[in-house]
C-alpha positions in Angstrom: 160.5 -40.3 4.4 161.2 -36.7 3.6 162.0 -34.1 5.9 158.9 -32.2 4.4 156.6 -34.6 4.4 158.0 -35.7 8.3 156.9 -32.4 9.4 153.3 -32.8 7.7 153.6 -35.8 9.6 154.0 -34.6 12.8 151.9 -31.3 12.7 148.4 -33.5 11.7 149.1 -35.8 14.6 150.3 -32.5 16.8 146.3 -31.7 15.4 144.8 -34.9 16.3 145.8 -35.1 19.0 144.9 -32.2 20.6 141.5 -31.9 18.5 141.7 -35.2 20.8 142.4 -34.2 23.8 139.5 -30.5 23.7 137.0 -33.8 23.3 137.7 -35.6 26.3 138.5 -32.7 28.7 136.9 -32.8 31.2 133.7 -31.1 32.4 134.0 -28.0 34.0 133.3 -24.0 34.1 135.6 -22.5 31.7 135.3 -18.9 31.8 133.2 -16.2 34.1 132.6 -13.7 32.1 131.5 -10.3 33.0 130.8 -6.5 31.0 134.3 -4.8 30.5 132.1 -1.6 31.5 130.0 -3.3 34.3 127.4 -1.1 36.5 124.8 -1.8 38.5 121.4 -3.3 36.7 122.9 -3.8 33.5 121.2 -6.7 33.1 124.4 -8.2 31.2 123.3 -11.7 30.3 119.7 -11.0 29.6 120.5 -12.8 26.1 122.8 -15.2 25.4 124.0 -16.8 22.2 127.3 -19.1 21.0 128.8 -20.7 17.9 132.0 -22.7 18.1 134.4 -20.9 19.7 132.5 -17.4 19.7 129.8 -16.0 22.0 127.5 -13.1 22.2 126.0 -11.7 25.3 123.2 -9.1 25.4 123.0 -6.3 28.2 119.3 -4.7 27.5 120.0 -2.0 30.1 123.4 -1.0 29.9 123.5 2.6 29.5 126.6 4.0 27.7 126.2 6.9 25.0 128.9 5.2 23.0 127.9 3.9 19.3 129.3 0.6 16.7 131.3 -1.0 17.1 133.6 -0.4 20.6 133.5 2.7 21.0 133.9 5.0 24.1 133.4 2.6 27.2 133.3 6.4 29.1 131.0 8.5 26.2 128.6 9.6 29.0 124.6 8.4 30.2 122.1 6.9 27.4 120.0 5.2 30.4 119.0 1.5 28.9 120.3 2.2 25.3 121.6 -1.1 25.9 124.8 -3.0 24.6 126.0 -5.9 23.4 129.6 -8.0 24.2 131.6 -10.7 21.9 134.2 -13.1 23.3 136.4 -15.0 21.1 138.2 -18.2 22.2 142.1 -19.6 21.6 141.9 -22.6 23.4 140.3 -23.0 26.5 141.2 -18.9 26.7 138.5 -16.3 26.4 139.2 -12.7 25.5 136.5 -10.2 24.7 136.5 -9.3 21.1 133.9 -6.6 20.6 131.3 -4.2 22.2 128.5 -3.5 19.9 126.2 -0.6 20.0 123.8 0.8 18.0 124.8 3.5 15.5 121.8 5.7 16.6 121.1 4.8 20.2 118.6 6.0 22.5 116.9 6.0 25.9 115.1 2.8 26.2 116.4 1.5 23.4 116.8 -1.7 25.3 119.8 -3.2 22.1 120.6 -6.3 23.4 117.2 -7.7 24.3 117.8 -10.9 21.9 121.2 -11.6 20.7 121.7 -14.8 18.0 124.4 -16.0 15.8 126.0 -18.2 13.1 129.4 -18.5 12.1 130.9 -15.1 11.5 127.2 -13.2 11.7 126.0 -12.0 14.6 121.8 -10.5 15.6 120.7 -8.5 18.2 117.5 -7.1 19.2 116.6 -4.0 20.0 112.9 -3.6 20.7 112.4 -0.7 22.2 114.5 1.2 19.8 112.2 4.4 18.6 113.0 5.2 14.7 111.4 3.8 11.6 112.9 3.7 7.9 115.1 0.4 7.0 118.0 1.8 8.0 116.8 4.8 10.2 118.1 7.4 12.0 117.4 8.5 15.6 115.4 12.1 14.2 113.0 10.0 13.0 110.3 8.6 15.4 107.2 8.3 13.9 107.1 4.5 15.1 107.9 5.5 18.7 109.7 1.8 20.5 108.5 -0.3 16.7 112.1 -1.6 17.9 114.3 -2.7 15.2 117.6 -5.8 14.8 121.4 -5.1 14.2 123.3 -7.6 11.6 126.9 -7.3 12.3 129.5 -9.8 10.4 133.1 -10.4 11.6 135.9 -10.2 9.2 139.1 -11.8 11.2 138.5 -10.2 13.9 137.0 -7.6 13.4 133.6 -6.3 13.3 130.7 -4.2 11.3 127.5 -4.1 11.0 126.2 -4.9 8.0 122.6 -3.4 8.4 119.8 -2.2 10.6 116.4 -4.5 10.0 112.9 -3.1 10.6 109.3 -4.5 10.5 107.4 -3.7 6.9 105.1 -2.6 9.1 106.6 -0.9 11.9 104.4 0.7 14.8 104.6 1.9 17.8 105.3 -0.4 21.1 105.6 -3.1 17.9 108.3 -4.9 19.5 110.3 -5.9 16.8 113.1 -7.1 18.0 112.2 -9.5 21.6 113.9 -12.4 20.1 116.0 -13.2 17.0 117.2 -16.2 15.5 119.9 -16.5 12.6 121.3 -19.4 10.2 123.4 -18.8 7.5 122.0 -16.4 5.4 118.0 -16.4 7.4 117.9 -14.5 10.2 114.2 -14.4 11.8 112.5 -11.6 14.1 110.0 -11.2 16.7 107.4 -8.8 17.2 105.7 -9.4 20.5 102.8 -6.3 19.9 102.1 -6.7 16.5 97.9 -6.4 16.1 97.6 -7.9 12.9 94.9 -10.2 12.5 95.8 -12.1 10.1 96.5 -15.6 9.4 99.5 -18.0 8.0 102.3 -16.4 5.2 102.4 -12.9 3.6 98.9 -11.6 5.3 97.6 -8.2 5.9 100.4 -6.2 7.7 98.3 -3.8 7.4 95.2 -4.8 10.3 94.9 -3.7 13.5 92.4 -5.6 14.8 93.9 -8.2 17.1 95.9 -5.9 19.8 99.5 -7.5 21.1 98.7 -10.9 18.6 102.4 -11.1 17.6 104.2 -11.4 14.4 107.2 -12.8 13.3 109.8 -11.7 10.2 112.3 -13.9 7.6 115.1 -12.4 6.6 117.1 -13.3 3.7 121.2 -12.1 2.6 122.1 -11.6 -0.9 126.2 -11.2 -0.8 125.9 -8.3 2.3 122.2 -7.4 1.1 119.5 -7.8 3.1 115.7 -8.4 2.6 112.2 -9.5 4.0 111.1 -12.8 2.6 108.0 -13.2 4.9 105.7 -11.7 7.1 104.9 -15.2 9.8 101.5 -15.1 11.6 99.9 -17.9 13.1 96.9 -19.8 11.6 94.3 -18.9 14.6 95.5 -15.3 15.6 94.1 -13.6 18.5 94.4 -10.6 20.8 97.3 -10.9 23.4 99.0 -14.7 22.1 102.2 -12.6 22.0 103.2 -15.1 18.6 107.2 -14.0 18.1 107.8 -14.4 21.9 111.1 -16.5 21.2 111.7 -17.3 17.6 114.6 -20.4 15.9 115.7 -21.4 12.8 117.7 -24.0 11.8 118.2 -24.2 8.0 114.8 -24.0 6.0 112.7 -24.3 9.1 111.6 -21.6 11.9 110.1 -21.9 15.0 107.9 -19.5 16.9 106.5 -19.4 20.5 103.6 -17.8 21.4 103.3 -18.2 25.3 99.9 -17.0 25.8 97.6 -18.7 23.1 94.3 -20.0 24.8 93.7 -23.8 22.7 93.1 -26.4 25.0 94.5 -28.6 22.2 97.4 -31.5 23.0 99.4 -32.6 20.9 100.7 -31.9 17.0 97.9 -30.4 14.8 95.3 -30.4 17.1 92.0 -28.2 17.4 93.8 -24.6 17.0 89.3 -23.0 17.9 89.1 -24.0 21.4 89.7 -21.1 23.4 89.4 -22.7 26.6 92.6 -22.9 27.7 94.4 -19.1 28.9 97.7 -18.6 27.8 98.7 -22.6 28.0 101.2 -21.3 25.1 101.9 -23.2 22.1 104.7 -23.6 19.0 104.1 -22.6 15.7 106.6 -25.2 12.3 107.2 -23.2 9.4 109.1 -24.3 6.3 111.0 -23.1 3.1 110.5 -24.2 -0.1 112.8 -22.2 -2.5 111.6 -18.1 -1.8 108.1 -19.8 0.0 107.0 -20.6 3.9 104.2 -22.6 4.9 103.2 -23.4 7.9 104.1 -27.4 8.3 103.1 -27.7 12.4 101.0 -26.5 15.4 102.8 -28.1 18.9 100.8 -27.8 21.7 102.2 -29.8 25.3 101.0 -33.1 25.5 99.3 -32.3 29.7 97.6 -28.4 27.9 96.9 -26.4 30.9 95.6 -22.8 31.3 98.7 -20.4 32.6 101.6 -22.9 31.3 103.4 -20.9 29.0 104.1 -23.3 26.5 106.4 -21.6 24.0 108.5 -19.0 26.2 110.9 -20.1 25.0 112.2 -22.2 21.4 115.1 -24.0 19.9 116.0 -26.2 16.9 118.7 -28.1 16.0 118.1 -30.8 12.6 115.1 -31.9 13.0 114.8 -31.7 16.5 113.0 -28.8 18.7 112.4 -28.0 22.1 109.8 -26.2 23.6 109.7 -24.3 27.0 106.9 -24.0 29.7 108.6 -22.3 32.6 104.9 -22.0 34.2 104.5 -26.0 34.5 102.5 -27.6 37.0 103.2 -31.0 37.1 104.8 -32.5 39.9 107.1 -34.6 37.5 110.8 -34.8 37.9 113.6 -36.2 35.4 112.4 -38.0 32.0 109.1 -38.6 30.8 107.7 -38.6 34.2 103.7 -38.4 34.9 102.3 -35.6 33.8 99.0 -35.8 34.6 99.1 -33.5 38.5 99.1 -30.0 39.0 100.6 -29.8 41.8 103.4 -27.6 41.6 102.1 -23.8 40.3 105.9 -22.9 38.4 107.8 -26.0 38.3 107.9 -25.9 34.9 108.8 -28.4 32.0 110.8 -28.7 28.4 109.3 -31.0 25.7 111.2 -32.6 22.9 109.6 -33.0 19.3 111.2 -34.8 16.4 110.6 -34.6 12.5 110.6 -37.7 10.4 109.6 -36.6 7.2 107.3 -33.8 7.3 105.2 -35.7 10.3 106.2 -34.1 14.3 106.1 -36.3 17.1 106.5 -35.8 20.9 109.7 -37.6 21.8 110.5 -36.8 25.9 108.4 -34.2 28.2 111.7 -33.5 30.8 111.6 -32.2 34.1 114.0 -31.2 37.0 115.5 -33.3 39.1 113.6 -31.7 42.1 110.0 -30.4 41.9 109.6 -26.9 43.3 108.6 -23.7 42.2 111.8 -23.9 39.8 111.2 -22.1 36.8 112.1 -24.5 35.0 112.0 -24.1 31.0 112.5 -20.2 31.4 115.2 -20.6 28.7 116.7 -23.8 26.0 118.6 -24.8 23.8 120.2 -27.4 21.6 123.0 -28.9 19.8 122.4 -32.1 17.9 122.1 -34.3 21.0 122.2 -32.1 23.9 119.9 -30.0 26.0 119.7 -27.2 28.2 117.2 -25.8 29.8 117.6 -23.2 32.6 115.7 -22.6 35.2 116.2 -19.0 36.9 114.8 -20.2 40.8 115.9 -23.5 41.2 117.1 -22.8 44.7 120.7 -24.3 45.6 123.2 -23.2 46.8 125.4 -25.5 45.0 128.4 -24.3 42.5 129.9 -25.7 39.8 129.1 -28.8 37.7 126.8 -31.7 38.9 126.7 -30.5 42.7 123.7 -31.2 45.2 120.6 -30.8 44.1 118.2 -31.1 46.9 120.0 -28.0 48.5 117.8 -25.2 49.4 119.9 -22.9 50.9 120.3 -19.7 47.7 116.0 -19.2 46.4 116.9 -18.3 42.8 120.3 -18.5 43.0 118.8 -20.8 39.3 120.9 -23.9 37.1 121.1 -24.5 34.2 119.8 -28.6 33.0 121.8 -30.1 30.3 120.2 -33.9 29.3 121.8 -36.1 26.3 120.3 -38.6 23.7 120.8 -41.6 23.3 118.5 -43.2 20.5 115.4 -42.3 21.5 116.4 -42.1 24.9 116.8 -38.7 27.1 118.7 -38.4 29.9 120.0 -35.7 32.3 123.6 -35.8 32.6 125.0 -31.9 33.9 123.3 -30.1 36.0 125.2 -26.3 36.6 125.0 -23.6 38.9 127.7 -20.2 38.9 130.6 -21.2 40.4 129.0 -18.1 42.8 125.8 -18.7 43.8 123.5 -16.0 45.3 119.6 -16.2 46.2 117.2 -13.7 47.8 113.9 -13.1 48.8 111.2 -11.8 46.2 110.9 -12.7 42.4 111.9 -11.3 38.9 108.5 -11.2 36.3 107.9 -10.2 32.6 105.2 -7.5 32.6 102.5 -7.3 30.2 104.9 -6.2 27.5 107.3 -7.8 27.8 109.6 -5.6 30.0 111.6 -6.9 33.5 110.3 -6.0 36.6 111.8 -6.8 40.1 109.7 -6.9 44.1 113.3 -9.0 45.1 115.5 -8.8 48.0 119.1 -9.9 47.7 121.2 -10.4 44.8 118.8 -13.6 43.3 121.7 -14.3 40.7 118.6 -16.3 38.4 121.6 -18.0 36.2 119.8 -19.5 33.7 117.6 -16.4 32.7 119.8 -17.2 29.0 121.4 -20.1 27.9 123.5 -21.4 24.1 125.1 -24.3 23.7 127.6 -25.4 20.1 128.9 -28.6 20.5 130.5 -29.2 23.8 130.0 -25.6 24.8 126.8 -24.4 27.2 127.0 -20.4 27.9 124.4 -19.7 31.0 123.6 -15.9 31.5 122.5 -14.7 35.1 121.2 -11.3 35.1 121.1 -10.6 38.7 124.6 -11.8 39.1 126.0 -8.5 41.2 129.5 -8.4 41.2 131.6 -5.7 40.6 134.4 -7.3 38.1 135.1 -6.8 34.5 136.5 -8.7 31.8 137.2 -12.8 31.9 137.8 -14.2 35.2 137.4 -10.9 37.8 136.7 -11.2 41.5 133.3 -13.2 41.9 133.2 -11.8 45.5 132.2 -8.3 45.2 128.7 -7.9 45.4 128.6 -4.5 44.9 127.0 -3.9 41.7 123.3 -5.8 42.2 121.9 -7.1 39.0 124.8 -5.9 36.5 124.6 -9.5 35.6 126.9 -12.0 34.7 127.0 -15.4 32.1 129.3 -18.3 32.7 130.9 -20.6 29.6 131.0 -24.6 30.2 133.6 -26.6 28.1 134.1 -30.4 27.8 130.4 -31.1 27.7 129.5 -34.4 26.5 126.7 -36.0 25.0 128.5 -39.3 25.4 130.6 -40.6 28.3 129.2 -40.9 31.7 128.7 -38.6 34.1 125.0 -39.0 35.8 124.5 -35.7 38.6 125.2 -36.4 42.4 121.6 -36.1 44.0 123.4 -35.1 47.0 126.7 -33.8 48.1 127.3 -35.6 51.9 
């Protein structure tokens, strides 16, 4: 064999071997990520997203005065302006690739409220940004706290801001940027406080008869230019529904959650006009044909009850959607348990729906292994046959993967559960905990406009506040984690920076090889 061919053959063999080794790697925590400028109360991990070997992490309350990409980390204080951090992986090693700030930061903007990534495009929401206009400047505050979404793109390892997106009907306290999603050249942005009473797609945006009904906006990219393509509203808009609390996009399908929608309907495309189940919640599916969008489905829980917040979190991959309901109250456990009970308010649930043609059906009803007030469903993510569900109020002191789920020694330390699908059947395969779990007494909650509030004592890590998954990689945010460490894999034991936040990367999580979660370490 000629030398050149032998070298090529050996190179191909080496690449295939490395790929195989990576695919067969044992599941493990791969990295413990912190901000490069860790400070207390920054909420690093408030939002997380992953695409391939890149993760983006939002820190909603970061307070540095830097601007743009990789600005001065000691630029002075700009309280709660917010930041986002991008990390890249080489092999199994992670390094920070970029430190992102708004090009026009202001105090209280909450840049990092939401993050999303698809390939070399990252989106960061700043739901209280106070400027108006498509390319806003700080001197224009005519739409106070209207919100923005910033698009960043990567060339090699360098990131630049490509666009600043605003609602076409920006108003004060609009909440535009509370949620963001990206798939290829499509970005979706949720605005939970939009007040139009219009229904469906591209209705009257100037109407203000339904306060806090919510909306979602679809933007598309051509070359490097972004334009708004659709203004999405619920088919049954009502005040305080908060349509847009969560958004997800895959190809030409968009999912929008409305966690305070009040219909008493169950299942798919039920009766929307009976508002006898306050804050039960719902999710809406929209599809694109050419440049036109239309609503395809109206999804409700199979066990709708008041105050369940179905739609608090949504995710989509291919023909599968997962929807979280963090205040669902059944005492069921595992997969497809008995849904009829209501003994555990706040135990939480997640629901898996699948599409066949244009028809949707519920495939699974997911619960935590141990029934308690877990807030299971606070966050959800999906990649192919794997679903991840965050449970911020789970209280085991176990650490790592598949530890003791019966432990109760670390209240609200939080957990994440990984379910995998075989055919049409789902099982829980992994139970994820932080490598340094800490609990607290009290609670953390969202106020009426979605701002984070706390009445807790202790570190209250809330691991699972945010989750993301891509292939065999899962990232989990813990907004209350209190270590003063910086960067990657620092000292986890110094709890002197309360609510600084952290994110944890797990690798080697397979949807194929069996690895059942243990119920006890004893």
